[in-house]
C-alpha positions as CSV (number, residue, x, y, z in Angstrom):
1,X,34.2,179.4,-0.2
2,X,34.8,181.2,-3.5
3,X,31.7,181.7,-5.6
4,X,31.3,179.6,-8.8
5,X,31.8,182.8,-10.9
6,X,35.2,183.7,-9.2
7,X,36.4,180.0,-9.6
8,X,35.5,179.8,-13.3
9,X,36.9,183.3,-14.0
10,X,40.3,182.5,-12.6
11,X,40.3,179.3,-14.8
12,X,39.2,181.4,-17.8
13,X,42.1,183.8,-17.3
14,X,44.6,180.8,-17.1
15,X,43.0,179.5,-20.4
16,X,43.5,182.8,-22.2
17,X,47.1,182.8,-21.2
18,X,47.5,179.1,-22.2
19,X,49.0,178.3,-18.8
20,X,48.5,174.9,-17.3
21,X,45.9,174.5,-14.3
22,X,46.5,172.5,-11.0
23,X,44.5,171.4,-8.1
24,X,41.5,171.1,-10.3
25,X,39.9,168.1,-8.5
26,X,39.5,170.4,-5.4
27,X,37.1,172.6,-7.4
28,X,34.7,169.7,-7.5
29,X,34.1,170.4,-3.7
30,X,32.5,173.8,-4.5
31,X,28.7,173.6,-3.7
32,X,27.7,176.4,-6.1
33,X,29.1,174.7,-9.1
34,X,26.6,171.7,-8.5
35,X,23.7,174.4,-8.1
36,X,24.5,175.9,-11.4
37,X,24.7,172.5,-13.0
38,X,21.2,171.6,-11.5
39,X,19.8,174.8,-12.6
40,X,21.0,174.1,-16.2
41,X,20.0,170.4,-16.3
42,X,16.5,170.5,-14.8
43,X,14.4,172.0,-17.5
44,X,15.6,169.3,-20.0
45,X,13.1,166.6,-20.8
46,X,16.0,164.0,-20.2
47,X,16.2,165.1,-16.4
48,X,13.2,162.8,-15.7
49,X,14.5,160.0,-17.8
50,X,15.8,157.0,-15.9
51,X,19.2,155.6,-16.5
52,X,20.3,152.0,-15.1
53,X,18.7,153.1,-11.7
54,X,15.4,154.7,-10.8
55,X,17.1,158.1,-9.9
56,X,16.1,161.2,-11.7
57,X,16.0,164.9,-11.0
58,X,12.9,164.2,-8.7
59,X,14.0,164.7,-5.2
60,X,17.0,166.8,-5.7
61,X,18.3,168.3,-2.5
62,X,21.2,170.2,-1.0
63,X,21.9,167.0,1.0
64,X,22.5,165.1,-2.2
65,X,24.9,167.6,-3.3
66,X,26.8,167.5,-0.1
67,X,26.8,163.7,-0.1
68,X,28.3,163.7,-3.7
69,X,31.0,166.1,-2.5
70,X,31.8,164.1,0.5
71,X,32.2,160.9,-1.7
72,X,34.5,162.9,-4.1
73,X,36.7,164.0,-1.2
74,X,37.3,160.5,-0.2
75,X,37.9,159.6,-3.9
76,X,35.4,156.9,-3.7
77,X,33.0,158.0,-6.6
78,X,31.8,155.2,-8.7
79,X,30.5,156.0,-12.2
80,X,27.5,154.0,-13.1
81,X,27.2,152.4,-16.7
82,X,24.9,154.4,-19.1
83,X,21.6,152.8,-20.3
84,X,22.1,152.5,-24.1
85,X,19.3,153.2,-26.6
86,X,19.4,153.7,-30.4
87,X,17.9,156.6,-32.5
88,X,17.0,156.1,-36.2
89,X,19.1,158.1,-38.7
90,X,17.7,159.3,-42.2
91,X,19.9,156.7,-44.0
92,X,18.3,153.8,-42.0
93,X,21.2,153.3,-39.8
94,X,20.9,153.7,-36.0
95,X,22.9,156.1,-33.7
96,X,23.7,154.9,-30.2
97,X,22.6,157.0,-27.2
98,X,23.8,156.6,-23.8
99,X,21.6,157.7,-20.9
100,X,23.6,158.3,-17.7
101,X,21.9,158.2,-14.1
102,X,21.0,161.7,-12.6
103,X,23.9,161.9,-10.3
104,X,26.4,161.2,-13.0
105,X,24.8,164.0,-15.3
106,X,25.2,166.5,-12.5
107,X,28.9,165.8,-11.9
108,X,29.6,165.7,-15.6
109,X,28.0,169.2,-15.9
110,X,30.2,170.6,-13.1
111,X,33.3,169.1,-14.9
112,X,32.1,170.5,-18.2
113,X,31.8,173.9,-16.7
114,X,35.4,173.8,-15.6
115,X,36.7,172.4,-18.9
116,X,34.7,174.9,-20.9
117,X,36.0,177.9,-18.9
118,X,39.7,176.8,-19.5
119,X,39.6,175.5,-23.0
120,X,36.9,177.9,-24.7
121,X,39.5,180.8,-24.9
122,X,41.8,178.3,-26.5
123,X,39.6,177.0,-29.3
124,X,40.1,177.8,-32.9
125,X,38.0,180.5,-34.5
126,X,37.1,178.0,-37.2
127,X,35.4,175.6,-34.8
128,X,31.7,176.2,-34.3
129,X,30.0,173.1,-33.1
130,X,28.8,172.7,-29.4
131,X,30.3,176.1,-28.3
132,X,28.5,179.0,-26.6
133,X,27.1,181.7,-29.0
134,X,28.2,179.7,-32.0
135,X,26.3,177.4,-34.2
136,X,25.5,176.4,-37.9
137,X,24.8,180.0,-39.0
138,X,28.2,181.3,-37.8
139,X,30.0,178.4,-39.5
140,X,28.1,179.1,-42.7
141,X,28.7,182.8,-42.4
142,X,32.4,182.2,-42.3
143,X,32.3,180.4,-45.6
144,X,30.5,183.3,-47.4
145,X,33.8,185.2,-47.6
146,X,35.8,182.5,-49.4
147,X,35.6,184.3,-52.7
148,X,37.7,182.8,-55.6
149,X,37.6,179.1,-54.1
150,X,38.1,176.6,-57.0
151,X,37.9,173.4,-54.9
152,X,35.8,172.2,-51.8
153,X,37.1,169.5,-49.8
154,X,34.2,168.1,-47.9
155,X,35.3,166.2,-44.7
156,X,33.7,163.8,-42.3
157,X,35.1,161.5,-39.7
158,X,33.7,158.0,-39.5
159,X,31.8,157.2,-36.3
160,X,33.7,160.0,-34.6
161,X,32.1,159.9,-31.0
162,X,32.5,156.3,-30.9
163,X,36.1,156.0,-31.9
164,X,37.9,158.8,-29.7
165,X,41.0,157.1,-28.4
166,X,40.9,157.4,-24.6
167,X,44.7,157.3,-24.3
168,X,45.2,160.1,-26.6
169,X,42.2,162.1,-25.1
170,X,43.8,161.7,-21.6
171,X,47.2,162.7,-22.7
172,X,45.8,166.0,-24.3
173,X,44.1,166.8,-21.0
174,X,47.2,166.0,-18.9
175,X,49.2,168.2,-21.0
176,X,47.4,171.3,-19.4
177,X,45.5,169.9,-16.4
178,X,48.4,168.9,-14.0
179,X,46.0,167.0,-11.6
180,X,46.2,163.2,-11.5
181,X,43.1,162.8,-9.5
182,X,40.9,164.9,-12.0
183,X,42.5,162.9,-14.9
184,X,41.8,159.6,-13.1
185,X,38.2,160.7,-12.6
186,X,37.8,161.3,-16.3
187,X,39.4,158.2,-17.1
188,X,37.0,156.2,-14.8
189,X,34.0,158.0,-16.5
190,X,35.2,157.0,-20.0
191,X,35.6,153.4,-19.1
192,X,32.3,153.2,-17.2
193,X,30.7,151.1,-20.0
194,X,27.0,150.8,-20.7
195,X,24.0,148.5,-20.5
196,X,22.3,147.2,-23.6
197,X,19.4,145.0,-23.0
198,X,20.7,144.7,-19.4
199,X,24.0,143.3,-20.6
200,X,27.0,145.0,-19.4
201,X,29.5,146.1,-22.1
202,X,32.9,147.8,-21.8
203,X,33.8,151.2,-23.6
204,X,37.3,150.7,-25.0
205,X,37.0,153.9,-27.0
206,X,34.6,157.0,-27.7
207,X,32.8,159.4,-25.5
208,X,29.4,158.6,-24.3
209,X,26.8,159.9,-26.7
210,X,24.1,161.5,-24.6
211,X,26.6,162.4,-21.8
212,X,26.6,166.1,-20.8
213,X,30.4,166.3,-21.1
214,X,30.9,164.6,-24.3
215,X,30.7,167.6,-26.5
216,X,33.4,169.5,-24.7
217,X,35.7,166.5,-24.7
218,X,35.0,166.0,-28.5
219,X,36.0,169.5,-29.1
220,X,39.3,169.2,-27.0
221,X,40.2,166.2,-28.9
222,X,39.7,167.8,-32.4
223,X,41.4,171.0,-31.3
224,X,44.5,169.2,-32.1
225,X,43.2,168.9,-35.7
226,X,42.3,172.5,-35.8
227,X,45.7,173.6,-34.7
228,X,47.5,171.4,-37.2
229,X,45.3,172.7,-40.1
230,X,46.1,176.4,-38.9
231,X,49.7,176.0,-38.2
232,X,50.9,173.4,-40.7
233,X,48.5,172.7,-43.5
234,X,47.2,176.4,-44.3
235,X,50.7,178.0,-44.4
236,X,51.9,175.2,-46.5
237,X,49.2,175.6,-49.3
238,X,49.1,179.5,-49.0
239,X,51.2,181.3,-51.5
240,X,51.4,184.7,-53.3
241,X,49.9,188.0,-52.3
242,X,47.6,188.3,-55.2
243,X,46.6,186.4,-58.4
244,X,48.0,187.6,-61.7
245,X,45.7,189.2,-64.1
246,X,44.2,187.2,-66.8
247,X,45.6,188.0,-70.3
248,X,42.3,187.2,-72.1
249,X,40.6,189.7,-69.9
250,X,43.1,192.2,-70.4
251,X,43.0,191.7,-74.2
252,X,39.2,192.3,-74.1
253,X,39.7,195.5,-71.9
254,X,42.1,197.0,-74.5
255,X,39.7,196.3,-77.3
256,X,36.9,197.9,-75.4
257,X,38.8,200.9,-74.9
258,X,39.8,201.2,-78.6
259,X,36.3,200.8,-79.6
260,X,35.1,203.6,-77.3
261,X,37.7,206.0,-78.8
262,X,36.6,205.1,-82.3
263,X,32.9,205.9,-81.2
264,X,31.7,202.2,-81.7
265,X,29.8,202.1,-78.4
266,X,27.4,199.3,-79.5
267,X,30.4,196.8,-80.2
268,X,32.1,197.9,-77.0
269,X,29.0,197.1,-75.0
270,X,28.8,193.7,-76.6
271,X,32.4,193.0,-75.5
272,X,31.6,194.3,-71.9
273,X,29.0,191.7,-71.8
274,X,31.3,189.0,-73.1
275,X,34.1,189.9,-70.7
276,X,31.9,189.4,-67.7
277,X,31.9,185.7,-68.5
278,X,35.6,185.3,-67.7
279,X,37.6,185.9,-64.6
280,X,39.7,189.1,-64.3
281,X,42.6,186.9,-62.8
282,X,44.4,184.0,-63.9
283,X,42.8,181.1,-62.0
284,X,45.7,178.7,-63.2
285,X,48.3,180.9,-61.5
286,X,50.6,178.4,-59.7
287,X,52.2,181.2,-57.7
288,X,48.9,181.9,-56.0
289,X,47.2,179.4,-53.6
290,X,44.7,179.8,-50.7
291,X,43.3,177.5,-48.2
292,X,40.5,177.9,-45.9
293,X,38.9,175.9,-43.2
294,X,35.8,175.6,-41.0
295,X,34.6,172.9,-38.8
296,X,31.3,171.9,-37.0
297,X,31.6,168.9,-34.7
298,X,33.0,166.2,-36.7
299,X,32.2,167.7,-40.2
300,X,34.6,170.1,-41.7
301,X,34.9,172.0,-45.1
302,X,38.1,173.4,-46.7
303,X,37.9,175.8,-49.5
304,X,41.0,175.6,-51.8
305,X,42.2,178.1,-54.7
306,X,44.8,176.1,-56.7
307,X,45.1,172.8,-58.7
308,X,43.1,169.6,-58.2
309,X,46.3,167.6,-57.8
310,X,47.1,169.8,-54.8
311,X,43.5,169.4,-53.4
312,X,44.0,165.7,-53.7
313,X,47.3,166.0,-51.7
314,X,45.5,168.1,-49.0
315,X,42.8,165.4,-48.6
316,X,45.6,162.6,-48.3
317,X,47.5,164.6,-45.8
318,X,44.3,165.1,-43.6
319,X,43.6,161.5,-43.6
320,X,47.2,160.6,-42.7
321,X,47.1,163.2,-39.8
322,X,43.7,161.9,-38.4
323,X,45.0,158.3,-38.5
324,X,48.5,158.8,-37.2
325,X,48.0,161.5,-34.6
326,X,44.5,161.0,-33.4
327,X,43.7,157.2,-34.4
328,X,40.6,158.5,-36.3
329,X,39.4,157.2,-39.8
330,X,38.2,159.8,-42.4
331,X,35.0,158.6,-44.1
332,X,35.9,157.9,-47.6
333,X,32.1,158.0,-48.6
334,X,31.6,161.4,-47.3
335,X,35.0,163.1,-47.9
336,X,34.7,164.6,-51.5
337,X,36.5,167.1,-53.6
338,X,34.1,169.2,-55.3
339,X,34.5,171.6,-58.2
340,X,33.3,175.0,-56.6
341,X,32.1,176.4,-59.9
342,X,30.3,173.5,-61.5
343,X,29.2,171.5,-58.4
344,X,27.7,172.2,-55.0
345,X,29.4,171.1,-51.8
346,X,27.1,169.9,-49.0
347,X,27.8,171.2,-45.5
348,X,25.1,171.6,-42.5
349,X,22.3,170.7,-44.9
350,X,23.2,173.7,-47.2
351,X,24.6,173.6,-50.7
352,X,27.6,175.7,-51.2
353,X,29.1,176.7,-54.6
354,X,31.2,179.6,-56.3
355,X,28.8,181.7,-58.4
356,X,29.6,182.4,-62.2
357,X,28.2,185.3,-64.1
358,X,26.1,182.8,-66.3
359,X,24.5,181.4,-63.1
360,X,23.9,185.0,-61.5
361,X,22.1,187.7,-63.4
362,X,22.6,191.1,-61.7
363,X,19.9,193.7,-62.8
364,X,22.6,196.3,-62.7
365,X,25.1,194.5,-64.9
366,X,27.6,194.1,-62.1
367,X,30.1,191.2,-62.1
368,X,30.9,191.3,-58.4
369,X,29.0,188.0,-57.8
370,X,31.6,186.2,-60.1
371,X,33.4,183.8,-57.8
372,X,31.5,184.8,-54.8
373,X,30.2,182.0,-52.6
374,X,26.6,181.1,-52.6
375,X,24.7,179.4,-49.8
376,X,21.7,177.5,-51.1
377,X,18.7,175.5,-50.0
378,X,19.0,172.0,-51.8
379,X,16.0,171.3,-54.0
380,X,15.6,167.9,-52.4
381,X,14.9,169.7,-49.0
382,X,11.9,171.5,-50.5
383,X,10.5,168.3,-52.1
384,X,10.9,166.3,-48.9
385,X,9.2,168.8,-46.8
386,X,6.4,169.4,-49.2
387,X,5.7,165.5,-49.1
388,X,4.8,165.8,-45.5
389,X,1.8,167.8,-46.3
390,X,0.7,165.8,-49.5
391,X,-1.0,162.8,-50.5
392,X,-1.0,161.4,-54.2
393,X,0.5,164.5,-55.4
394,X,-1.9,167.0,-53.8
395,X,-1.9,168.9,-50.6
396,X,-4.0,167.2,-47.8
397,X,-5.2,167.5,-44.4
398,X,-3.5,166.0,-41.3
399,X,-5.5,163.6,-39.3
400,X,-3.3,163.9,-36.3
401,X,-4.3,167.4,-35.7
402,X,-8.1,167.1,-36.0
403,X,-8.6,166.8,-32.4
404,X,-6.7,170.0,-31.5
405,X,-8.3,173.4,-31.6
406,X,-8.0,176.0,-34.3
407,X,-5.4,177.9,-32.3
408,X,-3.2,175.0,-31.9
409,X,-3.5,173.8,-35.5
410,X,-2.4,177.3,-36.9
411,X,0.4,177.6,-34.4
412,X,1.8,174.2,-35.3
413,X,1.9,174.9,-38.9
414,X,3.5,178.4,-38.3
415,X,6.2,176.9,-35.9
416,X,7.2,174.2,-38.4
417,X,7.3,176.8,-41.3
418,X,9.2,179.4,-39.2
419,X,11.8,176.9,-38.0
420,X,12.7,175.9,-41.5
421,X,12.9,179.4,-42.9
422,X,15.1,180.6,-40.0
423,X,17.4,177.7,-40.4
424,X,17.8,178.5,-44.1
425,X,17.7,182.3,-43.7
426,X,21.2,182.7,-45.2
427,X,20.2,180.9,-48.4
428,X,20.3,183.0,-51.5
429,X,17.3,181.0,-53.0
430,X,15.2,181.3,-49.8
431,X,12.3,182.3,-52.0
432,X,12.0,178.6,-53.1
433,X,10.2,178.1,-49.8
434,X,7.1,179.8,-51.3
435,X,6.3,176.4,-53.0
436,X,6.3,174.8,-49.4
437,X,4.3,177.7,-48.2
438,X,1.6,177.1,-50.7
439,X,1.4,173.3,-49.8
440,X,1.4,174.1,-46.2
441,X,-1.3,176.7,-46.4
442,X,-3.5,174.5,-48.4
443,X,-2.9,171.6,-46.0
444,X,-3.7,174.0,-43.1
445,X,-7.0,175.1,-44.6
446,X,-7.9,171.7,-45.5
447,X,-7.3,170.4,-41.9
448,X,-9.5,173.3,-40.6
449,X,-12.3,172.5,-43.1
450,X,-12.2,168.7,-42.4
451,X,-12.4,169.5,-38.7
452,X,-15.4,171.8,-39.0
453,X,-17.0,169.9,-41.9
454,X,-16.6,173.0,-44.0
455,X,-15.0,174.3,-47.1
456,X,-11.4,175.8,-47.7
457,X,-12.9,179.1,-48.9
458,X,-15.1,179.5,-45.7
459,X,-12.3,178.8,-43.4
460,X,-10.0,181.2,-45.2
461,X,-12.6,183.9,-45.2
462,X,-13.2,183.3,-41.4
463,X,-9.6,183.8,-40.5
464,X,-8.2,186.1,-43.3
465,X,-6.6,189.2,-42.2
466,X,-3.4,191.5,-42.8
467,X,-0.4,192.4,-40.7
468,X,2.5,194.8,-41.0
469,X,5.8,193.0,-41.5
470,X,9.2,194.0,-40.0
471,X,10.1,195.7,-43.4
472,X,6.8,197.9,-43.0
473,X,4.8,196.3,-45.7
474,X,1.2,195.0,-45.3
475,X,1.1,191.3,-46.0
476,X,-2.0,188.9,-45.9
477,X,-2.1,186.1,-43.4
478,X,-4.5,183.9,-41.4
479,X,-5.0,184.6,-37.8
480,X,-6.8,182.9,-34.8
481,X,-7.6,185.1,-31.8
482,X,-8.7,183.4,-28.5
483,X,-10.2,186.1,-26.2
484,X,-9.4,186.0,-22.5
485,X,-11.2,187.9,-19.7
486,X,-8.8,190.4,-18.1
487,X,-6.0,189.2,-20.0
488,X,-4.4,189.8,-23.5
489,X,-6.0,187.6,-26.2
490,X,-4.0,184.7,-27.4
491,X,-2.9,185.0,-31.2
492,X,-1.8,182.3,-33.6
493,X,-0.8,183.8,-36.9
494,X,0.1,181.6,-40.2
495,X,2.2,183.6,-42.6
496,X,3.8,187.0,-42.6
497,X,7.3,185.5,-42.7
498,X,9.6,187.4,-45.1
499,X,11.6,185.1,-47.7
500,X,14.5,187.6,-48.2
501,X,17.7,186.0,-47.2
502,X,20.1,187.6,-44.8
503,X,24.0,187.5,-45.0
504,X,24.4,188.0,-41.3
505,X,24.2,184.9,-38.9
506,X,21.3,184.8,-36.7
507,X,23.3,183.7,-33.7
508,X,25.5,186.5,-32.7
509,X,29.3,185.8,-32.2
510,X,29.6,187.0,-28.6
511,X,32.7,186.2,-26.5
512,X,32.1,183.5,-23.9
513,X,31.2,184.8,-20.6
514,X,31.3,182.9,-17.2
515,X,27.7,182.5,-15.8
516,X,27.3,183.5,-12.2
517,X,23.7,184.2,-11.5
518,X,21.2,182.0,-9.5
519,X,17.9,180.9,-11.0
520,X,14.6,181.2,-9.3
521,X,14.5,177.4,-8.5
522,X,17.9,177.6,-6.8
523,X,16.9,180.5,-4.6
524,X,13.7,178.7,-3.6
525,X,15.8,175.6,-2.7
526,X,18.4,177.6,-0.7
527,X,15.6,179.0,1.3
528,X,15.0,175.7,2.8
529,X,11.4,175.9,3.5
530,X,8.7,173.5,2.5
531,X,6.1,175.4,0.2
532,X,3.3,173.2,1.4
533,X,3.7,173.0,5.2
534,X,6.4,175.4,6.1
535,X,8.8,172.9,7.5
536,X,12.5,173.5,7.3
537,X,13.8,170.0,7.6
538,X,14.9,167.5,4.8
539,X,14.0,170.0,2.0
540,X,13.9,168.6,-1.6
541,X,12.4,169.4,-4.9
542,X,9.4,167.6,-6.5
543,X,9.7,167.6,-10.3
544,X,7.0,166.6,-12.9
545,X,7.8,166.0,-16.7
546,X,5.2,168.6,-17.9
547,X,2.3,170.7,-16.5
548,X,-0.2,168.6,-18.5
549,X,0.6,165.7,-16.1
550,X,-1.2,167.8,-13.3
551,X,-4.7,167.3,-14.9
552,X,-6.0,163.9,-14.2
553,X,-9.5,162.8,-15.6
554,X,-12.0,161.9,-12.9
555,X,-10.3,163.5,-10.0
556,X,-12.8,164.2,-7.3
557,X,-10.7,167.0,-5.7
558,X,-7.6,168.8,-6.7
559,X,-4.6,168.5,-4.2
560,X,-3.1,171.5,-2.7
561,X,0.3,170.8,-4.4
562,X,-1.4,170.6,-7.8
563,X,-3.2,173.9,-7.2
564,X,0.1,175.6,-6.2
565,X,2.1,174.3,-9.3
566,X,-0.9,175.1,-11.7
567,X,-1.1,178.5,-10.3
568,X,2.6,179.2,-10.6
569,X,2.8,177.4,-14.0
570,X,6.0,175.6,-12.6
571,X,7.1,172.0,-13.0
572,X,8.7,172.2,-9.6
573,X,7.6,172.4,-6.0
574,X,10.1,172.7,-3.1
575,X,8.8,170.6,-0.2
576,X,10.1,168.5,2.8
577,X,10.6,164.8,2.7
578,X,7.4,164.1,4.5
579,X,5.3,166.0,1.9
580,X,7.2,164.7,-1.0
581,X,6.6,161.1,0.0
582,X,2.9,162.0,0.6
583,X,2.7,163.5,-2.8
584,X,3.9,160.4,-4.6
585,X,1.6,158.2,-2.3
586,X,-1.4,160.3,-3.1
587,X,-2.1,161.2,0.6
588,X,-2.2,165.0,0.2
589,X,-5.6,166.3,-0.4
590,X,-7.3,169.6,-1.0
591,X,-7.6,170.3,2.8
592,X,-4.0,169.8,3.3
């Protein structure tokens, strides 16, 4: 049997050549693909979450994989309906989330690996959502080079994941996947339905949100939209090699040269300053148009250099294509046309606008920023984040952290602050986070003072120190050090994070590579030996949700399996069926 890496590499090469693939269903008989799927899924918290049955990752074994493969060989695999839950959104609405059973998750992941290997080389360079080595930062970085943009067209598809047309999706897949059995398997999965309050409901459209395979199917569907934008819309609204020069700008340039020849340097300088306020090119030139595009999942943004009438026409054409070709509805509420110079477009929680000289003061007097794209942190984001650490307009302590030790408290604040700064690292006004930093530091010190019944100044003096930043500067910070015998001390630091924005994306844009390695857990499972009694029969894996679950209050003696998992700091233990049953029944003791 070929290795998973070999199988996926062959499929990837077919994808690069845009050639159809056949006999895909037979690839589902490859055991190693299931081991790769298991290795990827088991660390997720959702692996221990039950669907409509009690099956979870706990008890996973080679026998389960072989049994699933045998059922697929006989074409008798039955998808189970997902258990539906709802997640609250910021606007008060709820987003449906489907929770499949464990076996369906594993099979979906195997199918996802195959689809990703084939379609990833064919996806548009302007698509960034749910793709390897791409993300929000790579999408935003692409927008940074849209200099000269006059209009932004913000696009959003209404209830995208719930409204994907099954018939159209299957037709798109069948165009390149010439295997009726595989297409039928996908079709049965889409129509498996869901249970809501234990009532079965059919799914006549959409892909299951929460399903492992849903993101790749959503990208395959919208790749049709990406291709249309690139092959039809952009060529239609791209015209001319370069913009004509601005007569007013040229007139001022001639006047400046004349004044310099006459020796009037002061008046010439005044005109130079005045000239910076106007563009050097004719922004109303009808013979020059440019259209640019980027998409992240169902959110997309277009930058257009041209008239507003043309921008309105582009918006209408997009809405028509989505409705007629993909049976999708563009959200009128969220699809907006924004003036790039006077207003900010919103995309991926950033504000995006074209800079003007009046908005940007260059210390060296350069006008290169005129028309350049600025990525900004919305002021609303700063205000909302500050409120979390405030009460009645002032910074306050956090009651929910008072039971934690000082190390955990400092670490929690640092992680929350670092996460925000790292997400907005591309923003030119990243320094605005200094306001949040002050509120968070005050809240941190008040939390420590309240815990120890002390004062802010005493806590600050207790933990104050300095560190050397990545730029080589010495910066003040707070630091909690926990000494450990014969080990390196644990260090939690508050502060020391630079607020200098970066233009380069944090996520490197590396070409997709097929994964072919085996994890430590898979190697242990393939060894087929119980790590408790040494048996080689009926081997499976015992899983727990988190290591903290191993510690039980009032426990007289610590079982051997708990000792092993605690020492290894692993949430898994490879055991035989007999030992596994004993673990769940609480029959294995310290002497076992």
